[in-house]
SEVO-208889 format. One line per 4 residues: number of its first residue (from 1); for each residue x, y, z of N, C-alpha, C. Coordinates in steps of 0.1 Angstrom, whole numbers, plus 5000, padded with zeros to 4 digits. Each point is the difference from the previous one (the first is absolute). Example, Ala and Ser with C-alpha at 12.3 -4.5 7.8 and 13.67 -1.06 7.14 Angstrom:
<semis>
1	5132:4943:5078:4991:5012:5000:5009:5012:5000; 4996:5011:4993:5009:5011:5000:4992:5011:5008
</semis>
This chain:
<semis>
1	5011:4984:4999:4986:5019:4997:5013:5009:5005; 4997:5009:4990:5010:5021:5000:4993:5006:4999; 5000:5010:4998:4995:5012:5006:4997:5003:4984; 5002:4988:4991:4992:5009:4991:4986:4997:4996
5	4994:4994:5010:4985:4997:5002:4995:5018:5001; 5005:5008:5002:4993:5015:5000:5015:5003:4993; 4998:5011:4986:5003:5006:4992:5004:5015:5014; 5014:5000:5004:5001:5010:5016:4998:5019:4987
9	5008:4993:4993:5006:5013:4989:4986:5003:4997; 4994:4995:4992:4983:5007:4994:4989:5006:5012; 5002:4989:5012:4990:5007:5010:5012:5013:5004; 5014:5002:5002:5001:5010:5002:4996:5011:4982
13	5001:5000:4999:4995:5012:4987:4985:4998:5005; 4989:4992:5005:4989:5004:4998:4994:5009:5011; 5012:4998:5007:4998:5001:5014:5008:5016:5003; 5005:5003:4990:5010:5015:4998:5010:5002:5006
17	5002:4985:5011:5010:4999:5014:5001:5001:5007; 4988:5002:5001:4995:4998:5018:4997:4987:5008; 5010:5004:5008:5002:4983:5007:4979:4997:5003; 5003:5006:5012:4985:5000:5007:4987:4997:4986
21	5002:5011:4996:4990:4998:4985:5001:4977:5002; 5012:4999:4990:4997:4984:5004:5001:4992:5005; 5007:5004:5010:4991:4989:5012:4981:4999:4995; 5004:5016:5006:4976:4993:5000:4998:4995:4986
25	5003:5001:4985:4999:4993:4989:4998:4987:4999; 5017:4999:5014:4996:4985:4998:4992:4991:5010; 5001:5005:5011:4991:4996:5015:4988:4998:4991; 4997:5011:4995:4979:5000:4987:5003:4982:4991
29	5012:5002:4994:5002:4989:4990:4998:4986:5005; 5005:5000:5009:5003:4985:5009:4986:4995:5009; 4987:5013:4998:4989:4998:5008:4992:4990:4989; 4998:5018:4990:4994:4996:4985:5006:4987:4995
33	5006:4993:5005:5009:4991:4992:4986:4987:5003; 5005:4996:5013:5001:4995:5013:4982:4992:4999; 4992:5014:4999:4984:5001:4993:4995:4992:4988; 5014:5008:4989:4998:4992:4985:5001:4991:4998
37	5008:4994:5006:5001:4985:5000:4987:4992:5004; 4996:5001:5010:4991:4999:5012:4987:4995:4984; 4999:5015:4991:4988:4998:4997:4995:4998:4982; 5020:4996:5001:5002:4989:4986:5003:4990:5004
41	5003:4996:5011:4998:4979:5010:4982:5004:4995; 4991:5008:5004:4984:4997:5008:4993:4987:4986; 5004:5003:4992:4999:4998:4982:4985:5000:4993; 5002:5016:5008:4989:5007:4985:5005:5005:4995
45	4996:4996:4987:5007:5008:4985:5001:5008:4997; 4988:5009:5007:4998:5014:4995:5011:5012:5019; 4999:4990:5008:5007:5012:5010:5008:4988:4994; 5008:4994:4999:5014:4999:4997:5006:5002:4992
49	4994:5006:4990:5004:5004:4991:5001:5019:5004; 4993:5001:5005:4997:5015:5003:5012:5009:5011; 5002:4979:5010:5009:5005:5007:5018:4998:4996; 4999:4994:4986:5014:4996:4997:5008:5019:4991
53	4989:4999:4996:4995:5017:4993:5008:5012:5008; 4994:5000:5012:5001:5009:5011:5022:4991:5001; 4994:4989:5007:5016:4997:5003:5014:5009:4992; 4992:4995:4987:5013:4999:4987:5003:5021:4998
57	4989:5006:5005:5008:5013:5001:5005:5003:5014; 4991:4998:5009:5010:5001:5012:5018:4995:5001; 5000:4990:4990:5013:4996:5001:5015:5009:4992; 4990:5010:4988:5008:5001:4992:5001:5020:4999
61	4991:5005:5014:5005:5007:5006:5008:4999:5010; 5006:4987:5004:5009:5002:5011:5010:4992:4993; 5000:4995:4983:5011:4992:4996:5008:4985:5003; 4983:4992:5007:5000:4987:5000:4995:4998:4992
65	5012:4997:4987:4996:4991:4986:4997:4990:4997; 5005:4993:5011:4995:4990:5001:4986:4989:5005; 4998:5009:5011:4989:4999:5005:4991:5007:4986; 4998:5010:4992:4988:5006:4991:5008:4992:4984
69	5004:4994:5005:5000:4991:4986:4991:4987:5004; 5004:4994:5005:4993:4984:5009:4987:5009:5003; 4998:5011:5004:4983:5003:5004:4994:4998:4990; 5007:5011:4989:4998:5002:4980:4992:4984:4992
73	5007:4989:5004:4999:4985:4996:4985:4996:5007; 5002:5007:5017:4985:4993:5001:4988:5006:4996; 5006:5014:4997:4989:5013:4998:4992:4992:4980; 5012:4996:4995:4997:4998:4985:4989:4988:5001
77	5008:4989:5007:4994:4986:5005:4988:4998:5000; 4993:5016:5013:4985:4996:5004:4993:5010:4991; 5009:5009:4983:4990:5004:4990:4990:4991:4998; 5000:4983:4996:4994:4993:4994:4991:4991:5013
81	4985:5009:4994:4994:4995:5002:4998:4987:5011; 4995:5004:5012:5001:4980:5001:5012:4991:5002; 5010:5009:5000:5016:4995:5004:5006:5004:5014; 5004:4987:4999:5009:5006:5022:5012:5002:4993
85	5010:5006:5010:5021:5001:5001:5004:4984:4995; 5008:5003:4995:5010:4986:5003:4999:4994:5010; 5007:4989:5009:5009:5003:5009:5010:5001:4998; 5008:5002:4986:5018:5013:5005:4998:5005:4995
89	4984:5010:4995:5005:5015:5004:5000:5005:5017; 4989:4992:5003:4998:5007:5013:5011:4998:5012; 5007:4985:4996:5015:4997:5008:5009:5012:4996; 5002:5009:4993:5010:5007:4994:4992:5012:5005
93	4986:5001:4999:4998:5012:5003:5001:5000:5015; 4998:4995:5004:5000:4998:5018:5014:5000:5007; 5012:4993:4990:5010:4998:5000:5009:5016:5002; 4997:5009:4996:5011:5011:4987:4991:5009:5007
97	4988:4996:5010:4990:5009:5013:5009:5002:5010; 5006:4988:5002:5008:5004:5014:5012:4996:4997; 5006:5001:4994:5021:5002:4998:4992:5013:5005; 4988:5013:4989:5003:5010:5007:4992:5008:5012
101	4995:4995:5006:4998:5002:5011:5010:4997:5009; 5014:4990:5000:5004:4995:5005:5010:5011:5000; 5002:5010:4987:5010:5009:5001:4997:5010:5005; 4986:5002:4998:4989:5011:5012:5006:4997:5013
105	4996:4988:5005:5005:4993:5012:5015:5009:5006; 5012:4998:4985:5012:4999:5010:5004:5016:5001; 4987:5012:4988:5011:5012:4997:4984:5002:5012; 5001:4994:5010:4990:5008:5015:4987:5005:5001
109	4991:4996:4983:4993:5009:4997:4985:4988:5004; 4997:4988:5006:4994:4986:4997:4988:5012:5009; 4989:4993:4991:4989:5004:5012:4994:4987:5011
</semis>
């Protein structure tokens, strides 16, 4: 696991270099990540698609590119009526989210 789970250079650009704002953004992302993962795993395709879309946007905002990519895959899979996300896609998202949250925790911003 490496700090590449979150692009800290991108985050600094997004925050204008404000370290306090970065901590706040990371804390909010960690909270939102847990919430959206629960919604995705709940099984309802429409709710899961919306949660994946929301998580993708939040991840892009802080530079959690692997989370954004994995959430995008799930969002695309759930656009098909009656479809469910593939198990490997769920696993990839869960792992990417865990890695991002671990980085946030190490940066002392975890919720």
